[in-house]
N, C-alpha and C positions, 0 to 999 in steps of 0.2 A: 504493498501499500505507500504511495506517495501521496502527501498533502500539499497544495501550494494555497498560498493567499493572492488572490489575485483583484487588481484594482480596477474595479468598474468605476458605476456612474456615482454612488454613494459613498459618502467619506468613509465609511470603514470597508477594507477589503472583504470579499467573497471568498470563501473555501470550497476550493475545488479538489475533490479527491478520488485517485484514479486507482482501483484495486485489481489485482491480478489474483485469479482462482484458478490455477492450471491452465489452460485455455481461454479462459472466460475472462473479458476485461470489462470492467464497469467503471462510469464516471458519474459524479454527482456533484453539484454547485448548492451554494446554499443563496444564490440570487433570486429575486422573484420570478423570473423566466424558469430557473432551473425548480424551484419548489412546484410553483403555481401555474407555469407555463403550459403550453398546449401539451398535450399528452404524444409522446413519440416525436418530439423535436429535442433537438440539442442545443441548449444555451450558448452564445459567441464565447463565454470563457472555458467552457470544456471544450470547444470547438477551436479556440484557439490554441489550448495544451494539446490537443490530439494532432493538430497541424505542425504542432512543433514551434508556434510562436511563443517566445518568451517574453515579447515587451511588456506586457501587464502583470507579470510575476514580481511580487514584492515580497516575497516570504525568504527571500535570498537562497532558495535552492532551484533555481531556472535550470540550472546544469542537469537536475532530474527530470527535466521533459525529456531528454535522450533515453534515458530510462523506458519512459511511456510509450517514446517510439519504438523501442526495440521489443516491447509487448505487442504492439499493432500491427508489425510487420509481416505482412503476408496473411492478416488475417481478413475476416469480412468486415471489420471496421475499415481497414486500409482501402478495401476495393469500394466501402461506402464514401468514403473522403474521396476517394478518384471521380467517382460518379457525379457527387456535389461539386467538387471542381469543374467537372465538364459542362456542367449544368449552368453554373456559373458564369463560365465562360460564353456558354451561349445567349446569356442574358445579357452580358459586354455587349456581345455582338449585335443583338437586337436594339440594345439602347443606341449603339452608334449610328446604326441603320435608321431607327425612327430621328434620331438627330440631324441626319443628313438629309431624309426627307421632309423634316420640317424646315431647313434651310431652303430646300429647292421651293417648295412651297410658297416662303417668303419672298423669294427670287422672281417667279412666277406671277405673284400678286402685285409687286411694286413696280414692274412694266407700264 
């Protein structure tokens, strides 16, 4: 088990706990989205740790994120993170396409 204090939007940091039991890895967070958020979703604090992002870790053990990375390598979690990254890239591409279409519409309307 690895515990992280992660600075979020509240004055006090949230606690992210990642546990490994055999091949099973779980992660919890004390943030409102982690406790009361939509079922089946992962809050941004857990997601950051799972992605290897140490930017918000304020507990002095940011190096332990590498331990978590080792735990999830080759697992369904790693595969799900890859699918999430693909989906986010598609969203970014769609946003760029929409922005370009709006610029084109603006040019057409200003003739």
